[in-house]
N, C-alpha and C positions, 0 to 999 in steps of 0.2 A: 821237323818243321822247316820249311824252306825260307831263305832270306829274302826279304823285300829290298831289292836293290834300287829301284826307282818307282816312286809312287805318284810323281807329278807328270802331267802330260807334256808333250812337246810344246813349244810356243804356239798359243792359240790367238787366232784373229778372226773376228766376225765383221764383215763390211755390209751393213744393211742398206736397203734401198737402191740396189744397183740396177734394177730393171724398172723403168717408169711405167711399164704396161701391166706388170703384175700387181696383184693385191698385196702381196708380201714378197720380198726377195732379199737374198743375202749371198754373199761369198763366204763360205767357211773354210778356215785354214788350220790344220793341225800340222805343225812342221812344214814339210814341203808338200804335203797333200792338200789339194785345193779343189772345192766343189762349188759350182754355181747352182743355187736353189731358188726356185720360184714357187709361189702359191697362186693358183688361179681359182676363181669362183664361178661356178655355174648354177644357175637357178633351176636345177633339175637333179634327180637322183637316178640311180640305176633301176631298171624295171622291177627288180625284186623288192624295192623299197617304196615304190609309188603308192601313194594313199595311205602310208603308215605314219606320216607326221614326223619323220625323222630324217636326218641328213647322213652324209657319208663323206669319209676322208680316205683318200687312196694316194698311191705314189707310183712314180715311174723312175727308173734308174738307168743311166747309160754312161759309158766311158768314151770320151772323145778319141778319135783315132791315134793321136800322138800323146795321149796322157801317160803312156808307158814307154819303156825303153825301146820297144820295137812297135811299129804302127800296127794297130788292131783294126780289122775291117768294121764298118758300121753294121749293125744287126738289122739289115733291110728286110730279111725274111722272117723277122720276129725275134723276141728275146731269147737268149740262151737259157739253159737251166739255171746257171749261176745267176744271171740277171733276174730271172723270175723269183728266185729265192730271196734276193736282196730287196726287190721291190715289195714283196710281201712282208718282209721283216720291217721295212720302214713304215708301210701302211698300217700294219697292226699295232706297231709301237705308238704311233700318233693317235690311232683310234682308242687306245687304252686310257688316254687323258682327256677324251672329248665326250661331252654329254650330247649324243646325237639328237635327242628331243629338243634341247635348247638350240641346236643348229638349225632346226627347221628343214623343210624339204629343198635342201641345196646341197651342193657338193663342193669340197675343196680338194683340188688336185695339186699335189706336190710333184715337181719335177727336179730331179737331182742329176746333174750332168758333171762327171768328173773331168776337171781340167788337167790336173796333175795327180798321178797316183804314186804315192810312196808309203803305202800301208794304211790301214784304217779307213778305207773310202766309205764302207757302209756305216761305221760309227760316226765319222765326220758328217756324212749325210744326215743321219738322224739328229745329231746335235744342232746342226744348221736348219734342218726342216722344222724343228720346234720354234725357232726364231721366226722363220717365215710364216709359219702358221699363226703365231701370236700377232705379228704385224697385220696379217690379213684379217683376223678376227677383230682386232682393235679398229681397223678401218670399217668393217661391217657394222660394228657398234656405233661408231661415229656417224655413219651414214643413216642410222636408224633402221637398218635392215635386220639387226639382231636386237632383242630387248634385253637379253642376259648373256653374260660371257659363258660359252659352253666349255671353255678349257678349265679343267678341274685343278691341274697342277702342272709343274714343269717336267721337262723330260731331257735326258742326255744319255749318250752312250760312249763307251770306251773299249778299246782292245787291250787285253792283258796277256802276257806270255810267261811261260816257265821255261827257262833255258835248260840246256843239258848239264849246266853246272848247278842246277837247283836254285837258281835266282829268279825272282818274280820282277817283271818290269811292266810299266804301264805305257800305253799308246805306242804300239810297236811300229817302227818303220819298216820298209820292205826288206831290208837286210836282216833286221832282228827277227821279223816274222819268219823268214826262211830258215833261220838257224834255231828256232824254238822247238822244243820237244812237244810242248802243249801250248795251244793258244785258244783264247776265249774272247767272246764279244758280249759285253754286259750292257744291258739297257735298263735304266732305273729312273723312277720319278723323283721329283724334288722332295717328296715325303719319305723317301728312303725304301720304297717298295721296288721289287724286281719286276720287270716287264718280260725280259728275256735273258736267259743265260745260255749261251751257245759255247760249248767246250769240247775240244777234240784232242786226244793224244795221238800225235803223229808217229811216236815211236813207243817208248815205254809208258805203260799206264800210270795215271797220277793218283795219288792217295787222297784220303779225306783231309789230311793235313795240308797237302798241296792246295786243294780246293778251297780250304779256309783262308789261306794266305792269298790266293788269286782274288777271292771275293773282298777281302780286306783291302787289298791294293786298289781294286776297282772302285770301292766306296770312297777312298781317299782321293783318288784321281778325279772322280766325278764331282766332288765338292768344288774342285778347282774350276771344272768346265761350267758348272751351274753359276758360279760367281761371275764368270766372263759373260755368260748369256744374260744374266740380270743387269750387268753393267751396260750392255747394249740396249736392252729393252727399256731401261729407265729413261731413255732419250726419246721414247715414242709415247 
């Protein structure tokens, strides 16, 4: 069995309400990683959902040119394969906790723009996106556009790594992620159910015992994240 060396996330900070034009907004920070997130509302749905009496939640993700050590070009010709993968992950994670019938025929669009990337940008985006989504839905309820809250439960995500020394650590920064033999991204609901478990061995394969330690570490870390989320949402 591997040793859990760090089961708490890096310092977490959520700054809500930073965009006056969005229905919901937040800057999510895990350590040095910082993501600007907004939730916009459209009174329409994609063509494949028209007339079905249900809504849609989707997401877009991008990294600002100077978010990493070397400047990256803007994706003017369309999202890269990595960007598409992350967008889909964020979108399906959020949809897992939303009752689309209660949302009605409207869409909530989440935009995640990475300001500073120091590991865990996709998990930071998901944890912050849940807050932006909650704020947007609460505004829709207050305005009378929604009769019932469509959000079924909370949602958060964390990265977990297994070092070459067989130690498990939560919420990897860039250097730690680069040196881990196995890294995972875990998305979980506040009810303790898994939405997504992404795990890859970069070198040596990992065992069932390793997997159990990784998941246990993720569960402990996500409890901390969810407490921070709720502390912010209690103000709305």
